[in-house]
C-alpha positions as CSV (number, residue, x, y, z in Angstrom):
1,M,-92.4,42.3,-72.6
2,T,-90.1,43.6,-70.5
3,D,-89.4,40.9,-68.8
4,I,-88.5,39.1,-72.7
5,R,-86.0,42.8,-73.0
6,R,-84.4,41.4,-70.0
7,V,-83.8,37.7,-71.1
8,A,-82.7,38.8,-74.5
9,R,-80.5,41.4,-73.2
10,S,-78.7,38.9,-70.5
11,A,-78.2,36.8,-73.3
12,L,-76.6,39.0,-75.7
13,G,-74.4,40.1,-72.5
14,E,-73.2,36.6,-72.6
15,A,-72.8,36.0,-76.1
16,L,-71.0,39.2,-76.6
17,S,-68.7,38.0,-73.7
18,L,-67.9,35.1,-75.7
19,V,-67.2,36.9,-78.9
20,F,-65.6,39.8,-77.3
21,P,-63.5,38.2,-74.8
22,V,-62.8,40.7,-72.0
23,E,-60.0,40.5,-68.9
24,C,-60.3,37.2,-66.9
25,A,-62.7,38.4,-63.3
26,G,-60.3,36.5,-60.8
27,C,-57.2,38.0,-62.3
28,G,-57.0,40.5,-64.9
29,A,-55.1,38.1,-67.3
30,L,-56.4,38.7,-71.0
31,D,-58.7,37.4,-73.5
32,V,-60.2,35.2,-71.7
33,P,-63.3,35.8,-69.6
34,L,-61.9,33.1,-66.4
35,C,-58.9,31.7,-66.8
36,P,-58.4,28.1,-65.7
37,E,-56.7,28.9,-62.2
38,C,-59.3,31.3,-61.4
39,R,-61.9,29.1,-62.2
40,A,-60.5,26.4,-60.2
41,E,-61.1,28.5,-57.2
42,L,-64.7,28.8,-57.2
43,R,-64.5,24.7,-56.6
44,A,-67.8,24.6,-53.9
45,V,-66.3,23.8,-50.1
46,T,-70.1,23.9,-48.6
47,V,-69.8,25.1,-44.7
48,G,-72.8,26.1,-42.7
49,R,-73.6,28.9,-40.2
50,P,-77.0,29.8,-37.8
51,L,-78.5,33.2,-38.3
52,V,-80.9,34.8,-36.2
53,H,-84.4,33.3,-35.5
54,G,-82.9,29.1,-36.6
55,V,-82.4,30.7,-39.8
56,D,-78.7,28.3,-41.2
57,V,-77.5,29.3,-44.0
58,W,-75.3,27.4,-45.9
59,S,-72.3,29.2,-48.2
60,A,-69.7,27.0,-51.2
61,L,-67.3,29.5,-50.9
62,A,-65.6,32.5,-49.3
63,F,-66.1,35.7,-50.4
64,E,-62.6,36.8,-50.8
65,G,-59.7,36.9,-53.4
66,V,-61.6,35.5,-56.9
67,P,-64.8,34.7,-55.7
68,A,-64.7,38.0,-54.2
69,R,-64.1,39.7,-57.9
70,V,-65.8,37.5,-60.1
71,L,-69.1,37.8,-57.8
72,R,-68.5,41.8,-58.6
73,A,-68.1,41.3,-61.8
74,L,-70.9,39.7,-62.7
75,K,-73.3,42.2,-59.8
76,E,-71.6,45.3,-61.1
77,Q,-70.0,44.9,-64.7
78,G,-72.9,43.1,-66.4
79,R,-71.0,40.0,-67.1
80,T,-73.9,37.6,-67.0
81,A,-71.8,34.8,-68.7
82,L,-70.0,34.5,-64.8
83,A,-73.3,33.2,-63.8
84,R,-72.1,30.0,-65.0
85,P,-69.4,29.0,-63.3
86,L,-70.6,30.7,-60.2
87,A,-73.9,28.4,-60.2
88,P,-71.9,24.8,-59.3
89,A,-71.1,26.9,-55.8
90,L,-75.1,27.7,-55.5
91,R,-75.7,24.2,-56.4
92,A,-73.8,22.4,-53.3
93,A,-74.7,25.2,-50.8
94,L,-78.5,24.5,-52.0
95,D,-77.7,20.9,-51.8
96,A,-76.0,20.7,-48.5
97,A,-79.1,23.0,-46.7
98,L,-82.0,20.4,-48.1
99,A,-79.8,17.9,-46.6
100,T,-79.6,19.2,-43.8
101,A,-83.3,19.7,-43.6
102,E,-84.0,16.3,-44.7
103,A,-82.0,15.3,-41.6
104,R,-84.2,17.2,-39.5
105,R,-87.1,16.3,-40.7
106,G,-87.5,13.3,-42.3
107,A,-88.1,13.3,-46.6
108,P,-89.2,16.9,-47.0
109,A,-91.9,17.5,-49.4
110,E,-92.2,19.7,-52.2
111,I,-89.6,22.7,-51.5
112,I,-90.0,26.1,-52.9
113,V,-86.4,28.4,-54.0
114,V,-87.5,31.7,-53.2
115,P,-85.0,34.4,-54.1
116,V,-83.5,37.7,-52.3
117,P,-85.5,40.5,-54.4
118,T,-83.3,42.9,-55.9
119,S,-83.9,46.5,-55.7
120,H,-85.7,48.5,-57.5
121,A,-82.6,50.7,-57.8
122,A,-80.3,47.7,-58.5
123,M,-83.0,47.0,-61.3
124,R,-82.8,49.8,-63.1
125,R,-79.3,49.8,-63.0
126,R,-78.2,46.0,-63.7
127,G,-81.3,45.4,-65.8
128,Y,-81.5,41.8,-64.1
129,R,-81.7,39.7,-60.5
130,V,-78.6,38.6,-59.3
131,A,-79.9,36.0,-57.1
132,E,-82.7,34.8,-59.7
133,L,-80.0,34.2,-62.3
134,L,-77.8,32.6,-60.4
135,A,-80.3,30.4,-59.1
136,R,-81.2,29.4,-62.6
137,R,-78.0,28.5,-63.7
138,A,-77.9,26.3,-61.1
139,G,-80.8,24.2,-62.3
140,M,-83.3,25.5,-60.2
141,R,-86.7,27.3,-60.8
142,P,-87.0,30.3,-58.7
143,V,-90.5,31.5,-57.5
144,R,-90.6,35.1,-56.1
145,L,-92.1,34.8,-53.6
146,L,-90.7,38.1,-51.6
147,R,-90.9,41.3,-53.1
148,P,-88.9,45.2,-51.5
149,I,-91.3,47.4,-50.4
150,R,-89.4,50.2,-49.1
151,A,-86.0,50.8,-50.2
152,A,-83.1,50.3,-47.5
153,A,-79.6,52.0,-47.4
154,D,-76.7,51.2,-49.1
155,Q,-74.8,48.5,-46.3
156,R,-71.4,48.7,-46.8
157,S,-70.9,51.0,-44.1
158,L,-72.9,49.5,-41.5
159,G,-72.0,47.5,-38.8
160,R,-74.3,44.8,-37.7
161,A,-76.5,46.0,-35.7
162,D,-76.8,49.1,-38.3
163,R,-77.9,46.3,-41.6
164,A,-80.3,44.9,-39.0
165,R,-82.3,48.4,-38.1
166,N,-81.7,48.7,-42.4
167,V,-83.5,46.2,-43.9
168,E,-86.3,45.6,-41.2
169,G,-89.5,45.9,-43.1
170,S,-88.1,46.2,-46.1
171,M,-89.5,42.8,-47.5
172,A,-93.2,41.2,-47.8
173,A,-94.5,38.5,-49.5
174,P,-98.0,37.4,-50.5
175,S,-99.9,34.7,-48.6
176,A,-98.0,31.5,-48.4
177,A,-99.2,29.5,-46.0
178,G,-98.5,25.6,-46.1
179,L,-95.3,26.3,-48.7
180,R,-91.7,25.5,-47.8
181,V,-89.3,27.2,-48.7
182,L,-85.5,27.4,-48.6
183,I,-83.9,30.9,-49.4
184,V,-81.3,31.9,-52.0
185,D,-78.9,34.6,-52.2
186,D,-75.7,35.6,-53.6
187,V,-73.4,36.5,-50.7
188,V,-74.4,36.5,-46.9
189,T,-72.5,39.0,-44.5
190,T,-73.9,40.0,-41.1
191,G,-77.0,37.8,-42.4
192,A,-79.7,40.9,-42.2
193,T,-81.1,40.3,-45.0
194,L,-82.0,36.8,-45.0
195,T,-82.8,37.3,-41.6
196,E,-85.3,39.7,-43.0
197,A,-86.5,37.5,-46.1
198,A,-87.3,34.6,-43.4
199,R,-89.1,37.3,-41.4
200,A,-91.7,38.0,-44.3
201,L,-92.1,34.4,-45.5
202,R,-93.1,33.8,-42.1
203,A,-95.2,36.2,-41.4
204,A,-96.8,35.2,-44.5
205,G,-97.1,31.3,-43.6
206,A,-94.5,30.0,-45.5
207,E,-92.1,27.8,-43.6
208,V,-88.5,28.7,-44.0
209,I,-86.2,25.7,-43.5
210,G,-83.0,27.6,-44.4
211,A,-80.9,29.0,-46.9
212,A,-78.4,28.5,-49.7
213,T,-75.7,31.8,-51.1
214,V,-73.1,30.8,-53.4
215,A,-70.4,32.4,-50.7
216,A,-70.1,34.0,-47.9
217,T,-68.3,36.9,-45.5
218,P,-65.8,35.6,-43.4
219,R,-66.3,36.4,-40.1
220,R,-63.4,38.3,-40.1
221,H,-64.5,41.2,-42.7
222,V,-67.9,41.0,-41.5
223,G,-67.7,45.0,-42.0
224,A,-66.0,44.6,-45.7
225,D,-68.7,44.7,-48.8
226,A,-69.6,45.3,-52.3
227,G,-72.9,45.8,-53.9
228,Q,-75.7,43.8,-53.0
229,T,-73.5,42.0,-51.1
230,H,-74.8,42.8,-48.0
231,T,-77.3,40.0,-46.9
């Protein structure tokens, strides 16, 4: 029943955003949820980068300017309808990650898409799981293998090393022996959260073939962050 209520809440939010248009999430233009100019700024240009422990992550947008504002509106303002225009970017990143895995390992077996889990506090605040919502809008069938097992502090004021220590040991997964998984999230910053997700999945017996995110924080802005954009 709880999941039904959450789905209904998300659907209602999307419907209301169409019936009662708000300002553009990218530029603030009135009477349009996302103007054509800002929608064009969400055009995917996939970029890959290596993380710790051999996990490559592919992202399609830079987390700055219009993409950053649209993602923040999705995450912190309850504007779930924005998941749809953001979804093609995640789809492009996912396709790039799968193509890379196939090139390295040959024709892949079935691959399970696993979203980074939403913290209990964020779920209470938002009522929806951002990474999972984006994955579904991108045509994926995400599987909740990961779960948070302890709370992590807000990452926004932390440097790279402190972020890694902050999330270390914060996730777990049930037995996943023999599964091949690809991790998805909204944004990657230092890679600390994705690295912890990969650790937890490998500890459960899964093979992690890579990760895909909508956006990545440019390296010159590694200290910047917002909301749950702390991966």
